[in-house]
N, C-alpha and C positions, 0 to 999 in steps of 0.2 A: 539286310533281307535275305538271300540266297542263304549265307550261311548261315542265321536262324532258324532254317524254312532244312536247313542239312539235318543240324542239330536235333530239328525233333520229328524226323524221320519222314516229310511230308515230300518226299520224294519214293516211295519204298509205301506198300499198305498198308502195314505196320504203324501207326504215327505215334504210340508213346510206350516208353520203357515199359519194363518188368516181366513180371509173367503172362503172359500171351500163348495164348495157344493157336498151335498154327496145324494146317492141315494137309499130309503128305501126298510127293505128287499123284499119288499112283488115285490117290481116295477125291483129286483134284479129276482125273481125269474123266472117271466115274462121273462126275455131275453137267461136264460136258455136253450130251446128248440131252437134259433137262436144260442148259442153258438155252443148245438154238431152241428143242420144244419152245420155251418160255416166250421166247420173244416172237417164234411165226405166230405164238400164239394172240398176243398181243396187239402186231398186224391186220387180223380179221375184227378186233373190235372197231365199231363204230363212235367217232365222239360225238356227240354234238356239246356245242360251248359256243354264250353270248360272247359277242364284241368284243367285250369294257376284258372278262379272261384271258382272253388269247390276245389281248393288247397288254397285260401283264405277262404274259408267260413268252411272249416275245422280245419282253424289252430284256436283253442282254448286254445289254453295255453298264450292268453294278452286279454287285455278287448278295446276290436274297438268301433266305431260310426258309426251304418251304417246309412246314408245318403239318403233317397229317397223321391219322389216327393210323395204329397201326395193321388194322379187318384193309386196309384199301390197298398197302402198302405193292396190291400187284400191279398197280395204276405208274409207279413211276418211271421203272422204264423205257414203258412206251409215250406218257406225256415229255419226259424228257427228247425222246427222239424226236418228235415231232415238230415239240416248241420251242429245243432255249438250241439246238443244231450239234449235237453233240458236243456241249460247252462241258466240262466235266462238274461231275458230282459228288462230293462225300457225303457218305454215313457216319456215324456211331453207334458199333456193333463190340456186342461182348466181348470182354478176352477169353470168357470159358471153350471149353469145346467146340459147344454148340452155335458158340460166333464163329468157329474156327468154319466153319460147315457153310453159317449165313453169311460170311463174306467173301469165301470161294464161289458160289452161286452166285452173289452180287457180282463181283469181278467180271463171272461170262456176262451177264447183262447189260454191264457196262456202265455202274455203281459203283467207283472207289472208296471205301475203309478207312476209317478210322476207329479202331480197335481199344473198346477201353470201356465204362460205365459207372456209373452213379456211386459205386460200390467199391469198384477196384482200380485204380487211373485213373478215376474223376479227375481231380484235377487237369493233371498233363494231357487226360482230352479235350476238357475246355478247352484250353491255350491252342493244341493241335484246331480246333474247331475256328477257332478267329484266329489262325494263321494262314487254313487256305483260304477263307474271305475274307482278307485284309488281299489276298495275294489274287482275288478276283476271280475266285472259285466259289461255285454255291453246295450250300449243304441243307442236308435232308434228315429232318428231323420228327420223330414219332414220340410222341409227348404219352403216350398213355404204357409206351413197350419197356421194357421187353416181356415184363411178367402182368400190366397192370395194374392196377383195375382198368377192367378196359372203359375208355368214354373220360378217365379221370387223370387229369392234364398234372402235372409234377412240375413246380416251379420253377424247380432246376434245369428244367429243357428251353426253354427262351432266355438263361443264358448268357449262352457265347453269340447268338446275334444283339441282345443289350450291349454285349463291350466291343462286342466289335462295330456297332453305328449304325446295322442293317438290317435293309428293311426284310420284311417275312412276307411270305405269301400264303395263307393257309388254302389245303389243295382239298375239295370235296368230292365223293362219286357218289352218283345213282345211278343205279343199276337198273335193267327192265328188264332183264336175265340174268341170274347167279348161282350158284351152287356154297353154302355156306358151311362151312368147315366147324366142329365139335371142339375148336380151341378156346381157351380163356379170348379169347378177342371175340371171338363169330368174323371169321379170315373167310374175306370173298373169294369167289371166283366169280368171277364176268363170265358164263360159255361161250365159249366160241363164237363168232358173228350178232355177238349182242352191243345192244346200243347202250353207250355211257354218257351218261350228263355230268360234265365236267366242271368243277365248280372251283374259281380263281378271288379270292381276297386280297388286295394289297394295302398292308400294317405297317407304316410309316416309323423308321426308326421314335421319329419325334410322339409317339401314341404306346408304348412302350409301356410307361410312365414309371416312379419309383420307388411303391413298391408293389416287389414282386408275388403276396401273393394275391396282392389289386390285379394286375395286369396276369397272373393266371386264371382268374378267374373270369375276367374278358375274353382271352384268348379262348377259354374252353365255350363258354356258351356261344361264340360267332362260330368254333370249328363243331358243333353241335349242331347248328342251324344251318349248316350249305354239306350236312352228312344226312340228312334223315333214313332212321332203316326204313326198307318195305316190311312190312308183315304179313 
């Protein structure tokens, strides 16, 4: 298994071969203050979480696929810090130049990355995600990313979890007070010291179903239910 992981690059931030845009060292240095600021910001948030959801998050003896909408990404690093005990989590990030910035930023806040997308290096990226799960690590998936449409789950988003035979944890967040950006996803930035209600729903591998389209529709409706938008 070790040799297989080395072949697919799982010991480095880039886990798929091909044309992957990287960020220069000095640009990474520019991101460091922002990464520290975001970590401190996250620690000011007050999380409300039900006992069952807490149990799902604290159960770290199995690798899981965390699935959440793109506009709730701000919560991920802090949720992992509080409830996953520093267990590694990998995210699939575009191989593009924009993806290079995001990958560098994620590495500063404790999220590892695999570079690829559904249109570029997609097959190798999925294989790498399966490998990291089989090695006991968690993965994070934003099924409406990287460019939307918002709240439309792509059927391919659950392929890696299905192939690994892994449990999925659907993540949701409700914000008592937040700024909402004018981006395609309506990205949420919870205000410092505000309250966030965290939802977590467990979906065993047996519930994925055989039809990708049916499974995607089910996941989409369940994600929408635990991520209500405030008007």
